[in-house]
C-alpha positions as CSV (number, residue, x, y, z in Angstrom):
1,M,-0.2,0.2,-0.1
2,R,2.9,2.6,1.0
3,K,4.5,1.6,-2.4
4,Q,1.5,2.3,-4.5
5,L,0.5,5.7,-2.5
6,L,4.8,6.6,-3.1
7,T,4.4,5.8,-6.9
8,L,1.2,7.6,-6.9
9,L,2.7,10.7,-5.3
10,F,5.5,10.5,-7.4
11,C,3.6,10.5,-10.5
12,C,1.5,13.8,-9.5
13,V,5.1,15.5,-9.0
14,A,6.2,14.2,-12.3
15,A,3.0,15.6,-13.3
16,I,2.9,19.1,-11.9
17,A,6.6,19.3,-13.1
18,N,5.7,18.8,-16.5
19,A,2.7,20.9,-16.5
20,Q,3.3,23.9,-19.1
21,I,2.0,27.1,-18.3
22,E,-0.5,28.2,-21.0
23,R,0.3,31.4,-22.9
24,P,-0.1,32.4,-26.4
25,K,2.6,32.6,-29.2
26,L,2.7,35.4,-30.1
27,V,2.1,39.0,-28.2
28,V,1.7,42.3,-30.5
29,S,1.5,45.6,-29.0
30,I,0.5,48.5,-31.3
31,I,0.7,52.0,-30.5
32,F,-1.2,54.3,-33.1
33,D,1.0,57.5,-32.2
34,Q,-0.9,60.9,-31.0
35,M,-4.2,58.5,-30.9
36,R,-6.9,60.2,-29.0
37,W,-9.8,58.1,-27.4
38,D,-12.5,59.3,-29.4
39,Y,-10.9,58.5,-33.1
40,L,-12.3,54.8,-32.4
41,T,-16.0,56.6,-32.3
42,Y,-15.5,59.1,-34.6
43,Y,-14.3,57.3,-37.5
44,Y,-16.1,54.4,-36.7
45,D,-18.7,54.1,-39.6
46,Q,-15.8,54.8,-41.9
47,F,-13.5,52.0,-40.7
48,G,-13.8,48.5,-42.7
49,E,-14.8,45.5,-40.9
50,G,-11.7,43.7,-40.6
51,G,-9.2,46.6,-38.7
52,F,-10.5,48.6,-35.4
53,K,-13.7,47.3,-35.6
54,R,-12.8,43.9,-35.3
55,V,-10.8,44.6,-32.6
56,M,-13.5,46.5,-30.8
57,S,-16.2,43.7,-31.9
58,E,-13.9,40.8,-30.5
59,G,-11.5,42.4,-28.2
60,F,-12.0,44.0,-24.3
61,N,-12.1,47.8,-24.6
62,C,-10.9,49.7,-21.6
63,E,-12.6,53.0,-22.4
64,N,-11.3,55.4,-19.6
65,Q,-7.8,54.9,-20.0
66,M,-5.6,57.7,-19.1
67,I,-1.9,59.0,-18.6
68,N,-1.3,59.7,-15.1
69,Y,2.0,61.9,-15.5
70,M,3.0,65.5,-17.2
71,P,3.7,66.0,-19.9
72,T,1.9,63.6,-22.2
73,I,4.9,63.1,-25.2
74,T,5.9,60.4,-27.2
75,A,9.4,59.1,-25.5
76,I,7.4,59.1,-21.8
77,G,4.2,57.4,-23.4
78,H,6.0,54.3,-25.0
79,T,8.1,53.8,-22.2
80,S,5.4,54.2,-19.5
81,N,3.0,51.7,-21.4
82,Y,5.7,49.1,-21.6
83,T,7.5,49.7,-18.1
84,G,4.3,50.1,-16.0
85,T,5.8,52.9,-14.6
86,T,6.2,56.7,-14.8
87,P,9.4,59.2,-15.9
88,S,10.1,59.2,-11.7
89,F,11.2,55.8,-11.9
90,H,11.9,54.7,-15.6
91,G,13.7,57.9,-16.1
92,I,12.5,58.9,-19.8
93,A,11.4,62.6,-18.8
94,G,10.8,63.5,-22.4
95,N,11.8,63.3,-25.8
96,S,15.3,65.1,-24.9
97,F,16.3,65.5,-21.0
98,Y,19.4,66.6,-19.2
99,V,21.9,64.0,-17.9
100,D,24.8,64.8,-15.7
101,G,23.9,68.4,-17.3
102,K,24.3,67.7,-21.0
103,K,21.1,68.0,-22.9
104,V,20.4,64.3,-24.8
105,S,17.7,62.8,-26.8
106,C,16.3,59.8,-25.0
107,C,18.1,57.1,-27.0
108,E,21.0,59.0,-28.6
109,D,24.1,56.5,-27.6
110,H,27.4,57.3,-29.2
111,S,28.8,54.3,-28.3
112,V,26.9,52.2,-30.9
113,K,26.7,52.4,-34.7
114,T,24.4,52.7,-37.2
115,L,23.5,49.6,-39.0
116,G,21.7,49.8,-42.3
117,A,23.0,53.2,-43.5
118,K,25.6,55.7,-43.2
119,G,25.4,58.7,-40.8
120,T,24.8,58.8,-37.1
121,K,20.8,58.2,-36.9
122,G,21.5,54.7,-35.8
123,E,23.8,55.8,-32.9
124,A,20.8,54.9,-30.5
125,S,19.5,52.5,-27.7
126,P,17.6,52.0,-24.5
127,H,20.2,52.9,-22.3
128,Y,19.1,55.9,-20.5
129,M,15.9,53.7,-19.9
130,L,16.3,52.5,-16.0
131,A,13.4,50.0,-16.0
132,T,12.5,46.7,-17.7
133,T,9.8,46.7,-20.1
134,I,7.5,43.7,-20.9
135,G,9.6,42.2,-23.3
136,D,12.8,42.0,-20.8
137,Q,10.5,40.3,-18.4
138,L,9.0,38.1,-20.9
139,K,12.9,37.4,-22.3
140,I,13.8,36.4,-18.3
141,A,10.6,34.0,-17.6
142,T,11.8,32.1,-20.6
143,D,15.8,32.0,-20.0
144,Y,16.0,34.1,-23.1
145,K,14.5,32.1,-25.5
146,A,11.7,34.4,-26.6
147,K,12.4,36.8,-29.5
148,V,11.1,40.1,-29.1
149,F,11.4,42.8,-31.8
150,G,10.6,46.7,-32.1
151,V,9.3,48.5,-35.3
152,A,8.7,51.9,-35.7
153,L,9.3,54.9,-38.0
154,K,10.6,57.3,-34.9
155,D,13.7,55.3,-33.2
156,R,12.3,56.1,-29.7
157,A,9.2,54.6,-30.9
158,S,10.6,51.2,-31.7
159,I,13.4,51.0,-29.2
160,L,12.3,51.8,-25.8
161,P,8.7,49.3,-26.2
162,A,11.2,46.4,-27.3
163,G,13.3,47.0,-24.2
164,H,16.5,46.2,-23.3
165,A,16.9,42.8,-24.3
166,A,15.4,42.9,-27.3
167,D,16.6,40.8,-30.3
168,A,16.3,44.0,-32.9
169,A,15.0,47.1,-32.6
170,Y,13.9,48.8,-36.5
171,W,13.6,52.5,-37.3
172,Y,13.5,55.0,-40.5
173,D,16.4,56.7,-41.9
174,K,15.1,59.1,-44.1
175,P,18.4,59.7,-46.4
176,S,18.7,56.4,-47.5
177,G,15.0,55.2,-47.4
178,C,16.0,52.3,-45.2
179,F,14.5,50.9,-41.9
180,I,18.1,50.9,-39.7
181,T,19.1,49.8,-36.4
182,S,22.4,49.9,-34.2
183,T,25.2,47.8,-33.0
184,Y,23.7,47.7,-29.5
185,Y,21.5,44.7,-31.3
186,M,23.7,42.8,-33.4
187,D,27.2,42.9,-35.3
188,K,25.4,43.2,-39.1
189,L,22.1,43.5,-40.4
190,P,20.2,40.1,-41.3
191,E,20.2,38.8,-44.9
192,W,16.4,39.0,-45.1
193,M,16.6,42.5,-43.6
194,K,19.2,44.0,-46.4
195,K,16.8,42.4,-49.0
196,F,13.8,44.1,-47.4
197,N,15.8,47.4,-47.6
198,K,17.0,46.6,-51.1
199,E,13.2,46.0,-52.6
200,N,11.8,48.9,-50.8
201,A,14.0,51.7,-50.0
202,V,13.6,54.9,-52.1
203,P,15.9,57.7,-50.7
204,N,14.7,60.7,-49.1
205,K,11.3,59.7,-49.3
206,E,9.0,61.7,-46.7
207,L,7.4,58.8,-44.5
208,M,6.6,60.4,-41.4
209,V,3.9,62.9,-42.7
210,S,2.5,60.5,-45.2
211,N,0.0,57.4,-45.3
212,D,3.1,55.5,-46.6
213,G,4.8,55.5,-43.6
214,V,1.6,53.6,-41.8
215,T,1.8,51.2,-44.7
216,A,5.8,50.8,-44.7
217,T,6.1,50.3,-40.8
218,F,3.4,47.3,-41.3
219,N,5.3,45.9,-44.2
220,L,8.2,45.5,-42.2
221,A,6.0,43.8,-39.0
222,K,5.0,41.3,-41.6
223,A,8.4,40.9,-42.8
224,I,9.8,40.5,-39.1
225,L,6.9,38.2,-38.2
226,Q,7.9,35.9,-41.3
227,N,11.5,35.7,-41.4
228,E,12.2,36.0,-37.7
229,Q,9.6,33.3,-37.5
230,L,7.7,34.9,-34.4
231,G,5.0,32.5,-32.9
232,K,6.3,29.5,-34.7
233,D,7.1,27.5,-31.5
234,D,6.0,27.0,-28.1
235,I,7.9,29.8,-26.7
236,T,5.8,33.0,-26.6
237,D,7.7,35.9,-28.6
238,M,7.0,39.8,-28.7
239,L,6.5,41.8,-31.6
240,C,6.0,45.9,-30.8
241,I,4.9,48.2,-33.3
242,S,4.6,51.8,-33.3
243,I,2.5,54.1,-36.0
244,S,4.3,57.4,-36.3
245,S,2.8,59.0,-39.2
246,T,-0.5,59.7,-37.1
247,D,1.5,61.9,-34.7
248,A,3.3,63.5,-37.6
249,V,-0.2,64.4,-39.4
250,G,-1.6,65.5,-36.4
251,H,0.7,67.9,-35.7
252,Q,0.9,69.5,-39.3
253,F,-2.9,69.4,-40.3
254,G,-4.5,68.7,-36.8
255,T,-7.1,66.6,-35.3
256,R,-10.3,67.1,-37.9
257,G,-9.9,67.3,-41.9
258,K,-8.8,65.2,-44.8
259,E,-5.4,64.6,-43.8
260,N,-5.8,62.9,-40.4
261,H,-8.9,61.1,-41.8
262,D,-6.8,59.5,-44.8
263,V,-3.9,58.5,-42.1
264,Y,-6.5,56.6,-39.9
265,M,-8.1,55.4,-43.2
266,T,-5.0,53.5,-44.2
267,S,-3.9,53.0,-40.6
268,D,-7.6,50.6,-40.3
269,K,-6.9,49.2,-43.3
270,E,-3.3,48.1,-43.0
271,L,-4.6,47.0,-39.2
272,A,-7.0,44.6,-41.0
273,S,-4.4,43.0,-43.4
274,F,-1.7,42.7,-40.6
275,L,-4.4,40.8,-38.3
276,N,-5.3,38.5,-41.5
277,T,-1.5,37.9,-41.5
278,L,-1.5,36.8,-38.2
279,D,-4.4,34.5,-38.4
280,E,-2.6,33.0,-41.3
281,Q,1.0,32.8,-39.8
282,V,0.5,32.0,-36.4
283,G,-3.5,31.3,-36.1
284,K,-6.3,32.9,-34.8
285,G,-6.7,32.5,-31.1
286,N,-3.1,31.9,-30.6
287,Y,-1.8,35.7,-30.5
288,L,-2.7,38.1,-28.0
289,V,-3.0,41.9,-29.6
290,V,-3.1,45.2,-27.4
291,V,-3.9,48.3,-29.4
292,T,-3.5,51.5,-27.7
293,A,-1.7,54.9,-28.0
294,D,1.3,57.2,-26.1
295,H,-0.9,60.5,-25.8
296,G,-3.5,62.1,-27.7
297,G,-3.6,65.2,-29.4
298,A,-5.4,68.9,-28.6
299,H,-8.0,70.1,-30.7
300,S,-6.4,73.3,-32.9
301,P,-7.5,76.5,-31.0
302,N,-8.4,78.1,-34.6
303,L,-10.9,75.1,-35.4
304,L,-12.5,75.9,-31.6
305,K,-12.9,79.6,-31.9
306,Q,-14.6,79.7,-34.8
307,H,-17.4,77.9,-32.8
308,K,-17.1,80.2,-29.7
309,T,-15.2,77.5,-27.8
310,P,-12.5,78.5,-25.3
311,A,-9.0,78.2,-26.9
312,G,-5.8,79.9,-26.7
313,G,-2.0,80.1,-27.7
314,W,0.6,80.3,-25.0
315,D,3.6,82.8,-26.0
316,C,6.1,80.4,-24.3
317,E,9.1,82.5,-25.8
318,G,7.4,86.0,-25.1
319,T,6.7,84.5,-21.7
320,V,10.3,83.5,-20.9
321,K,12.2,86.7,-22.3
322,K,9.5,88.9,-19.8
323,V,10.4,86.7,-17.0
324,N,14.5,86.9,-17.8
325,E,14.1,91.1,-17.9
326,A,12.3,90.7,-14.8
327,L,15.1,88.3,-13.2
328,S,17.6,90.4,-14.3
329,K,16.3,93.6,-13.0
330,Q,16.7,92.0,-9.6
331,F,19.7,89.7,-10.0
332,G,21.7,91.3,-12.7
333,E,21.8,91.0,-16.4
334,G,21.3,87.5,-17.6
335,K,18.9,84.5,-18.9
336,Y,18.2,83.0,-15.9
337,I,15.5,80.3,-17.5
338,N,17.7,79.2,-20.4
339,D,15.6,75.9,-22.0
340,V,12.6,74.7,-22.6
341,M,11.3,71.3,-22.9
342,G,7.8,71.1,-23.6
343,F,6.1,72.5,-20.3
344,N,9.3,72.5,-18.5
345,L,11.4,75.5,-17.5
346,C,15.4,75.0,-17.1
347,I,16.6,77.5,-14.8
348,N,20.4,78.3,-15.6
349,H,22.4,76.5,-12.6
350,E,25.6,77.5,-13.8
351,L,25.1,81.6,-14.0
352,I,23.5,81.1,-10.6
353,A,26.7,79.4,-8.8
354,E,28.7,81.8,-10.7
355,R,26.9,84.9,-9.3
356,N,26.7,82.9,-5.7
357,L,22.9,83.4,-5.6
358,D,20.5,81.3,-4.0
359,T,18.7,78.9,-6.1
360,Q,15.4,79.0,-4.2
361,V,15.4,82.5,-4.5
362,V,15.7,82.7,-8.1
363,K,13.3,79.9,-8.9
364,D,10.5,81.9,-6.1
365,A,11.1,85.0,-8.3
366,A,10.4,83.0,-11.7
367,I,7.5,81.2,-10.5
368,K,6.0,84.8,-9.1
369,E,6.8,86.3,-12.2
370,L,5.3,83.0,-14.4
371,R,1.9,83.6,-12.4
372,K,1.5,87.0,-13.9
373,D,0.9,85.7,-17.2
374,P,-2.9,85.4,-18.1
375,E,-2.7,82.1,-20.0
376,V,-0.5,80.0,-17.1
377,Q,-3.3,78.6,-14.6
378,Y,0.0,77.2,-12.3
379,A,4.1,77.3,-12.1
380,I,5.2,74.5,-10.1
381,D,8.7,74.1,-8.5
382,F,9.5,70.6,-9.2
383,E,11.2,70.0,-6.0
384,H,8.7,71.1,-3.9
385,A,5.4,69.8,-6.0
386,A,4.1,67.8,-3.1
387,T,3.6,70.7,-1.2
388,S,2.1,73.1,-4.1
389,N,-1.0,75.0,-4.1
390,V,-2.6,72.9,-6.7
391,P,-5.2,70.0,-7.1
392,Q,-4.2,67.0,-5.7
393,F,-4.3,65.1,-8.8
394,L,-1.9,67.9,-10.5
395,R,0.6,67.2,-7.8
396,E,1.0,63.7,-8.3
397,R,1.1,63.9,-12.0
398,T,3.8,66.4,-11.3
399,L,5.5,64.1,-9.3
400,N,5.2,60.9,-11.5
401,G,6.6,63.0,-14.2
402,Y,9.5,64.3,-12.2
403,F,13.4,62.9,-12.4
404,P,15.3,64.5,-10.8
405,G,18.3,66.0,-12.9
406,R,16.4,65.1,-16.0
407,N,13.4,67.6,-16.2
408,G,13.6,71.2,-15.9
409,D,12.9,72.8,-12.7
410,I,9.6,74.3,-13.1
411,M,6.6,72.8,-14.7
412,I,3.7,75.0,-16.4
413,I,0.3,74.2,-16.4
414,T,-1.6,76.5,-19.0
415,H,-5.4,76.9,-18.6
416,P,-7.2,74.2,-20.3
417,Q,-7.1,74.3,-24.5
418,V,-4.3,76.7,-24.4
419,F,-1.0,75.2,-25.1
420,S,2.4,76.9,-26.4
421,W,1.2,78.0,-30.4
422,R,1.9,80.7,-31.9
423,F,0.8,80.1,-35.9
424,G,-1.3,81.8,-38.2
425,P,-5.2,82.7,-38.0
426,E,-5.6,79.8,-40.5
427,Y,-3.2,77.1,-39.1
428,L,-5.3,73.9,-38.0
429,G,-2.2,72.0,-36.9
430,T,-1.9,70.8,-32.8
431,T,0.4,69.6,-30.5
432,H,0.3,67.7,-26.9
433,G,1.7,67.5,-23.5
434,A,-1.0,68.5,-21.3
435,W,-3.0,66.2,-18.6
436,N,-6.2,67.4,-19.9
437,P,-8.4,64.5,-21.4
438,Y,-7.3,65.7,-24.8
439,D,-3.9,64.8,-24.4
440,A,-4.1,62.1,-21.4
441,H,-7.0,60.2,-22.6
442,I,-6.1,57.1,-25.0
443,P,-7.5,53.9,-26.5
444,L,-6.5,50.4,-24.7
445,I,-7.8,47.0,-26.4
446,F,-6.8,43.9,-25.7
447,M,-7.9,40.9,-28.4
448,G,-7.3,37.6,-29.0
449,W,-5.9,35.0,-26.7
450,G,-8.1,34.1,-24.3
451,V,-9.7,37.3,-24.1
452,G,-13.2,37.8,-23.8
453,H,-15.3,40.4,-25.9
454,G,-16.6,43.2,-23.4
455,K,-15.8,46.9,-22.2
456,T,-15.0,48.4,-18.7
457,H,-15.7,52.5,-17.9
458,Q,-13.6,52.2,-14.6
459,Q,-10.5,54.4,-14.8
460,T,-7.5,52.7,-16.0
461,L,-4.1,54.2,-16.2
462,I,-1.3,53.8,-18.9
463,V,1.0,52.2,-16.3
464,D,-1.5,49.2,-16.0
465,M,-1.1,48.3,-19.6
466,A,2.3,46.3,-18.8
467,P,0.9,44.4,-15.7
468,T,-1.8,43.4,-17.5
469,V,0.1,41.6,-20.4
470,C,2.3,40.1,-18.0
471,A,-0.2,38.7,-15.8
472,L,-2.2,37.5,-18.8
473,L,1.1,35.5,-19.5
474,N,1.9,34.2,-16.1
475,I,5.3,36.2,-16.1
476,Q,6.7,38.8,-13.5
477,M,5.8,42.6,-14.1
478,P,8.3,45.1,-15.1
479,N,10.9,45.6,-12.3
480,A,9.5,49.2,-11.4
481,C,6.1,48.5,-12.2
482,T,3.9,50.9,-10.3
483,G,0.5,49.8,-12.1
484,T,-1.9,47.0,-11.8
485,P,-3.7,44.3,-13.3
486,I,-6.9,45.3,-15.1
487,V,-9.5,43.3,-13.5
488,P,-12.2,43.2,-15.5
489,V,-9.8,42.3,-18.9
490,M,-8.7,39.4,-16.5
491,E,-12.4,38.5,-15.4
492,S,-13.2,37.9,-18.9
493,L,-10.7,35.3,-20.0
494,K,-12.3,32.7,-21.6
495,K,-12.3,29.5,-19.1
């Protein structure tokens, strides 16, 4: 009897040891740069059946997905989606920021070389990002057997999502017309990638402000899928795609009009084609797709003012000039605010040290002058944001966006629908960066492997995407993650 019990126990232990954690064969995350949440409904009747409509009809839609930091811009949005945390931990404080007193682009890395073209545009890596991503965690969970790739027109939109341990990230080089990478990932381009560039490259072709940029990005994603054999074995792989043209078109032409309409119709068509490719190559039900954005975009003040809606432009340069003039009278001639990064103003610390001034006194004087600007609602000292006289949620978003030494010194918050904008009366282009829903409310839909159809209107945050994907994969969340798995998505799982 004892022998039989031991045999049964051994069999149970062996069965548990050999049991496989169920995971999809492939995870595909797709960010549409500058995609407002309401584009899903605004363009809904014009979408085809196989793209955004399919994702919405088959997937789980988080309708109240919000960004919980400031400023709401590209590099931060891509990084926060994939790390599950904010700049205060992952360190990507903007598209550009300061490191050891030197202003740098968020991915620049002159220790690596360009692969795929001449020039320095490939001198880039994720080395300034201080946290791990979903892809990094997937690599760790599979003993680095999982394959992880990133693709976008922008370097930061490919590199930061793919993570530190990615097999490759590819981005566009306009002079050569090629997609390139860096020696951070490999010593030479794969032969299939050389062939792809040879067949598709058109030197100096403008893809960024073009529907062709959408098509080119999805075409390379399909080539990666096929040539790298993603989703073809029992080890889960990941493909991170970012569509950059939607952002460039929005900046130049705005949130309405033919150009914006066309880039989203192209995105819908190419998304449908890509989903069909996944069905064919990986198999429907074998992959998980996440569709989201890095930030939204404000409607043009000109558009809104035509319809009696409050809106306006903040003359940032003019304001900074006035502040410097006032501080010069108080502390001696000089440029006391010497840089602007979005809504962040940078104090000239070298000048202050040279004149043996008290930094806090200078900052307080600058803030006092900034508050005189009728378009500025709040001016917040980053170092004292926790005790600033602003609504609690703004304090939290300011602190979440602050990484000491990399940000500026003062955060500017303008009135709703007012941003740094000085173009002529007919200009309809836009920008983004504010806390307001037009910039911070973005789409988030999970579709595919195990996820049931449904939606939730409870508030979810940009930092919740990564832990939700990790929970679906049964792997540890990224190492600085502050978000939480979205419960309604987990409850939707098909039993």
